[in-house]
N, CA, C and O of each residue as an XYZ file, in Angstrom:
420
protein
N       0.807     -1.211      0.000
C       0.000      0.000      0.000
C       0.851      1.277      0.000
O       0.521      2.206     -0.737
N       1.939      1.368      0.799
C       2.732      2.597      0.771
C       3.353      2.872     -0.601
O       3.414      4.026     -1.027
N       3.816      1.823     -1.302
C       4.389      2.050     -2.635
C       3.324      2.513     -3.623
O       3.615      3.273     -4.547
N       2.097      2.055     -3.426
C       1.004      2.515     -4.273
C       0.781      4.010     -4.079
O       0.583      4.749     -5.044
N       0.815      4.442     -2.835
C       0.626      5.861     -2.550
C       1.783      6.693     -3.121
O       1.566      7.790     -3.637
N       2.996      6.173     -3.029
C       4.156      6.876     -3.584
C       4.012      7.001     -5.102
O       4.225      8.073     -5.668
N       3.645      5.886     -5.756
C       3.539      5.931     -7.219
C       2.400      6.848     -7.653
O       2.544      7.582     -8.632
N       1.276      6.822     -6.948
C       0.171      7.728     -7.298
C       0.573      9.187     -7.072
O       0.242     10.062     -7.872
N       1.287      9.436     -5.979
C       1.764     10.788     -5.723
C       2.717     11.277     -6.805
O       2.657     12.432     -7.225
N       3.599     10.384     -7.252
C       4.530     10.748     -8.324
C       3.783     11.004     -9.630
O       4.115     11.934    -10.364
N       2.782     10.187     -9.919
C       2.028     10.370    -11.156
C       1.243     11.686    -11.158
O       0.974     12.254    -12.216
N       0.886     12.157     -9.979
C       0.208     13.456     -9.885
C       1.224     14.593     -9.889
O       0.999     15.628    -10.517
N       2.346     14.402     -9.187
C       3.329     15.474     -9.037
C       4.127     15.742    -10.309
O       4.477     16.890    -10.585
N       4.416     14.709    -11.080
C       5.274     14.886    -12.256
C       4.728     15.904    -13.268
O       5.488     16.766    -13.710
N       3.451     15.844    -13.651
C       2.964     16.856    -14.594
C       2.956     18.268    -13.997
O       3.164     19.252    -14.708
N       2.716     18.354    -12.692
C       2.707     19.670    -12.049
C       4.116     20.252    -12.041
O       4.310     21.425    -12.360
N       5.094     19.434    -11.677
C       6.493     19.899    -11.695
C       6.897     20.239    -13.130
O       7.585     21.234    -13.361
N       6.476     19.422    -14.091
C       6.779     19.706    -15.494
C       6.170     21.012    -15.966
O       6.793     21.757    -16.723
N       4.952     21.292    -15.519
C       4.285     22.555    -15.867
C       5.102     23.743    -15.379
O       5.349     24.691    -16.125
N       5.519     23.680    -14.109
C       6.309     24.781    -13.566
C       7.704     24.830    -14.179
O       8.278     25.910    -14.316
N       8.255     23.682    -14.546
C       9.572     23.655    -15.184
C       9.532     24.366    -16.531
O      10.410     25.172    -16.839
N       8.522     24.070    -17.326
C       8.395     24.740    -18.630
C       8.175     26.237    -18.431
O       8.738     27.055    -19.159
N       7.358     26.590    -17.447
C       7.116     28.003    -17.165
C       8.369     28.725    -16.705
O       8.571     29.893    -17.036
N       9.221     28.035    -15.936
C      10.438     28.675    -15.449
C      11.455     28.908    -16.565
O      12.380     29.704    -16.402
N      11.294     28.231    -17.681
C      12.133     28.474    -18.866
C      11.638     29.688    -19.646
O      12.335     30.193    -20.526
N      10.443     30.150    -19.324
C       9.863     31.278    -20.039
C       9.074     30.881    -21.267
O       8.714     31.737    -22.075
N       8.797     29.596    -21.422
C       8.041     29.109    -22.568
C       6.561     28.992    -22.208
O       6.217     28.764    -21.048
N       5.688     29.147    -23.203
C       4.267     28.918    -22.925
C       4.009     27.429    -22.695
O       4.678     26.579    -23.284
N       3.046     27.123    -21.843
C       2.707     25.742    -21.524
C       1.471     25.367    -22.336
O       0.394     25.939    -22.162
N       1.652     24.391    -23.229
C       0.548     23.939    -24.066
C       0.017     22.617    -23.543
O       0.780     21.722    -23.181
N      -1.302     22.510    -23.511
C      -1.969     21.283    -23.085
C      -3.053     21.003    -24.114
O      -4.080     21.682    -24.146
N      -2.820     19.994    -24.961
C      -3.730     19.666    -26.067
C      -4.039     20.910    -26.901
O      -5.201     21.238    -27.140
N      -2.983     21.594    -27.337
C      -3.056     22.787    -28.191
C      -3.774     23.958    -27.536
O      -4.201     24.883    -28.227
N      -3.914     23.933    -26.222
C      -4.491     25.050    -25.484
C      -3.407     25.609    -24.577
O      -2.784     24.876    -23.809
N      -3.189     26.917    -24.673
C      -2.151     27.522    -23.849
C      -2.684     27.731    -22.438
O      -3.710     28.379    -22.234
N      -1.964     27.167    -21.466
C      -2.334     27.321    -20.062
C      -1.797     28.644    -19.547
O      -0.815     29.160    -20.080
N      -2.421     29.199    -18.526
C      -1.909     30.464    -17.983
C      -0.524     30.274    -17.374
O      -0.222     29.234    -16.789
N       0.294     31.283    -17.522
C       1.652     31.247    -16.986
C       1.590     31.744    -15.548
O       1.206     32.886    -15.298
N       1.970     30.881    -14.598
C       1.908     31.248    -13.181
C       3.241     31.760    -12.653
O       3.276     32.474    -11.651
N       4.335     31.404    -13.314
C       5.648     31.887    -12.894
C       6.393     32.382    -14.124
O       6.148     31.937    -15.246
N       7.298     33.303    -13.887
C       8.109     33.808    -14.981
C       9.422     33.058    -15.088
O       9.664     32.080    -14.381
N      10.250     33.533    -15.976
C      11.556     32.899    -16.186
C      12.399     33.065    -14.929
O      12.558     34.171    -14.411
N      12.939     31.942    -14.446
C      13.708     31.953    -13.208
C      14.723     30.818    -13.281
O      14.363     29.643    -13.206
N      15.990     31.178    -13.426
C      17.028     30.171    -13.639
C      17.259     29.300    -12.402
O      17.481     28.097    -12.533
N      17.211     29.884    -11.220
C      17.414     29.106     -9.990
C      16.311     28.076     -9.806
O      16.577     26.910     -9.511
N      15.072     28.518     -9.982
C      13.926     27.610     -9.872
C      13.974     26.549    -10.969
O      13.572     25.404    -10.759
N      14.464     26.941    -12.125
C      14.587     26.019    -13.257
C      15.478     24.827    -12.905
O      15.122     23.686    -13.200
N      16.618     25.074    -12.286
C      17.526     23.983    -11.919
C      16.912     23.078    -10.840
O      17.051     21.856    -10.891
N      16.239     23.690     -9.876
C      15.615     22.901     -8.807
C      14.492     22.026     -9.364
O      14.384     20.851     -9.015
N      13.669     22.596    -10.217
C      12.559     21.837    -10.792
C      13.057     20.751    -11.734
O      12.472     19.669    -11.793
N      14.129     21.024    -12.470
C      14.693     20.003    -13.352
C      15.180     18.816    -12.520
O      14.954     17.662    -12.884
N      15.846     19.103    -11.410
C      16.301     18.035    -10.519
C      15.145     17.227     -9.962
O      15.213     15.998     -9.923
N      14.080     17.897     -9.529
C      12.891     17.199     -9.030
C      12.264     16.330    -10.113
O      11.853     15.199     -9.855
N      12.195     16.867    -11.314
C      11.579     16.131    -12.421
C      12.403     14.884    -12.768
O      11.844     13.818    -13.025
N      13.713     15.021    -12.773
C      14.582     13.874    -13.057
C      14.475     12.833    -11.952
O      14.375     11.640    -12.240
N      14.493     13.262    -10.692
C      14.359     12.318     -9.584
C      13.010     11.598     -9.625
O      12.936     10.397     -9.366
N      11.955     12.327     -9.946
C      10.637     11.711    -10.057
C      10.590     10.686    -11.179
O       9.990      9.622    -11.029
N      11.217     11.003    -12.292
C      11.252     10.064    -13.421
C      12.019      8.804    -13.057
O      11.594      7.697    -13.387
N      13.144      8.968    -12.379
C      13.931      7.803    -11.953
C      13.128      6.949    -10.979
O      13.128      5.722    -11.076
N      12.447      7.599    -10.044
C      11.628      6.858     -9.072
C      10.512      6.088     -9.769
O      10.243      4.938     -9.419
N       9.858      6.707    -10.751
C       8.791      6.011    -11.480
C       9.332      4.819    -12.261
O       8.696      3.766    -12.296
N      10.489      4.971    -12.884
C      11.084      3.854    -13.625
C      11.448      2.722    -12.673
O      11.233      1.552    -12.992
N      12.001      3.059    -11.503
C      12.339      2.030    -10.511
C      11.094      1.321     -9.988
O      11.104      0.102     -9.816
N      10.025      2.070     -9.733
C       8.774      1.447     -9.289
C       8.195      0.537    -10.363
O       7.676     -0.535    -10.052
N       8.278      0.950    -11.611
C       7.799      0.107    -12.706
C       8.632     -1.166    -12.800
O       8.082     -2.252    -12.984
N       9.942     -1.045    -12.675
C      10.810     -2.223    -12.727
C      10.513     -3.170    -11.571
O      10.485     -4.386    -11.760
N      10.290     -2.620    -10.369
C       9.935     -3.467     -9.226
C       8.613     -4.192     -9.464
O       8.460     -5.356     -9.095
N       7.668     -3.503    -10.077
C       6.364     -4.107    -10.370
C       6.510     -5.265    -11.360
O       5.933     -6.336    -11.168
N       7.278     -5.039    -12.404
C       7.495     -6.080    -13.406
C       8.242     -7.263    -12.804
O       7.879     -8.414    -13.045
N       9.284     -6.988    -12.023
C      10.041     -8.074    -11.392
C       9.179     -8.846    -10.398
O       9.307    -10.065    -10.286
N       8.313     -8.156     -9.684
C       7.405     -8.841     -8.768
C       6.440     -9.752     -9.499
O       6.162    -10.864     -9.050
N       5.926     -9.277    -10.635
C       5.020    -10.110    -11.431
C       5.738    -11.338    -11.977
O       5.187    -12.439    -11.971
N       6.958    -11.150    -12.443
C       7.727    -12.290    -12.946
C       8.075    -13.270    -11.831
O       8.103    -14.480    -12.056
N       8.340    -12.760    -10.639
C       8.623    -13.638     -9.499
C       7.403    -14.504     -9.177
O       7.530    -15.701     -8.924
N       6.225    -13.886     -9.190
C       5.007    -14.665     -8.940
C       4.782    -15.703    -10.036
O       4.324    -16.812     -9.763
N       5.105    -15.340    -11.271
C       4.851    -16.252    -12.394
C       5.852    -17.396    -12.438
O       5.472    -18.542    -12.678
N       7.133    -17.096    -12.209
C       8.159    -18.108    -12.453
C       8.723    -18.745    -11.183
O       9.016    -19.940    -11.182
N       8.880    -17.981    -10.110
C       9.505    -18.532     -8.912
C       8.468    -19.088     -7.930
O       8.585    -20.227     -7.477
N       7.472    -18.294     -7.611
C       6.489    -18.722     -6.621
C       5.418    -19.639     -7.204
O       4.934    -20.548     -6.530
N       5.056    -19.395     -8.446
C       3.992    -20.160     -9.117
C       2.766    -20.294     -8.219
O       2.249    -21.390     -8.003
N       2.313    -19.146     -7.700
C       1.210    -19.151     -6.753
C      -0.146    -18.806     -7.384
O      -1.132    -18.627     -6.669
N      -0.197    -18.712     -8.698
C      -1.460    -18.494     -9.381
C      -1.869    -17.039     -9.546
O      -2.962    -16.763    -10.041
N      -1.016    -16.103     -9.143
C      -1.358    -14.690     -9.264
C      -1.503    -14.296    -10.731
O      -2.449    -13.599    -11.099
N      -0.582    -14.736    -11.557
C      -0.656    -14.396    -12.987
C      -1.903    -14.995    -13.630
O      -2.529    -14.359    -14.479
N      -2.264    -16.197    -13.238
C      -3.447    -16.837    -13.804
C      -4.713    -16.100    -13.392
O      -5.678    -16.055    -14.155
N      -4.722    -15.520    -12.192
C      -5.889    -14.746    -11.763
C      -5.966    -13.421    -12.515
O      -7.059    -12.923    -12.785
N      -4.801    -12.845    -12.858
C      -4.792    -11.579    -13.584
C      -5.109    -11.783    -15.063
O      -5.795    -10.964    -15.675
N      -4.609    -12.877    -15.632
C      -4.811    -13.179    -17.049
C      -5.408    -14.583    -17.130
O      -4.669    -15.565    -17.202
N      -6.736    -14.687    -17.119
C      -7.370    -16.012    -17.066
C      -6.984    -16.936    -18.220
O      -7.029    -18.155    -18.056
N      -6.613    -16.406    -19.363
C      -6.248    -17.276    -20.483
C      -4.951    -18.032    -20.219
O      -4.645    -18.995    -20.922
N      -4.182    -17.608    -19.213
C      -2.965    -18.327    -18.855
C      -3.252    -19.571    -18.017
O      -2.401    -20.452    -17.896
N      -4.440    -19.640    -17.445
C      -4.794    -20.758    -16.582
C      -5.123    -21.961    -17.445
O      -6.163    -21.991    -18.103
N      -4.250    -22.949    -17.446
C      -4.428    -24.131    -18.291
C      -5.645    -24.940    -17.884
O      -6.368    -25.450    -18.740
N      -5.879    -25.062    -16.571
C      -7.001    -25.875    -16.106
C      -8.330    -25.285    -16.542
O      -9.196    -26.006    -17.038
N      -8.502    -23.976    -16.362
C      -9.773    -23.375    -16.760
C      -9.896    -23.364    -18.279
O     -11.000    -23.471    -18.815
N      -8.762    -23.234    -18.979
C      -8.796    -23.255    -20.434
C      -9.217    -24.641    -20.932
O     -10.032    -24.757    -21.848
N      -8.653    -25.693    -20.322
C      -9.036    -27.060    -20.707
C     -10.486    -27.344    -20.323
O     -11.203    -28.026    -21.055
N     -10.923    -26.813    -19.156
C     -12.290    -27.013    -18.708
C     -13.264    -26.336    -19.666
O     -14.290    -26.921    -20.014
N     -12.960    -25.118    -20.095
C     -13.867    -24.420    -21.013
C     -13.874    -25.118    -22.374
O     -14.904    -25.146    -23.046
N     -12.737    -25.679    -22.784
C     -12.666    -26.388    -24.043
C     -13.527    -27.655    -23.981
O     -14.243    -27.965    -24.933
N     -13.457    -28.394    -22.851
C     -14.247    -29.620    -22.725
C     -15.732    -29.288    -22.591
O     -16.576    -30.069    -23.031
N     -16.068    -28.138    -21.990
C     -17.467    -27.729    -21.891
C     -18.036    -27.379    -23.253
O     -19.211    -27.631    -23.521
N     -17.212    -26.800    -24.116
C     -17.700    -26.424    -25.452
C     -17.830    -27.628    -26.366
O     -18.570    -27.589    -27.349
N     -17.115    -28.697    -26.045
C     -17.214    -29.920    -26.854
C     -18.511    -30.661    -26.622
O     -18.959    -31.395    -27.503
N     -19.127    -30.493    -25.468
C     -20.354    -31.237    -25.149
C     -21.586    -30.577    -25.673
O     -22.690    -31.088    -25.482
């Protein structure tokens, strides 16, 4: 649960930090071809701080994604506890064979 909260917080914070980062460069912020209001002006000091935050957030998101993928692979290959079969029912051989035998009758 705590990692879920961290990842959700990062997914919310990253676009906000990116918005302010673009604004601190003095560029207009476009969102689906609509210019958003500029809340801050060009500021080199803030620009470096926001760039660092944005990079750290990106690294954290990539690490969380890698942990998620490795956890899924661990459940599939090492633990073999049926988690993958519950997430992707077509992977479950028993239910697949059962549905095949039901359709034959």
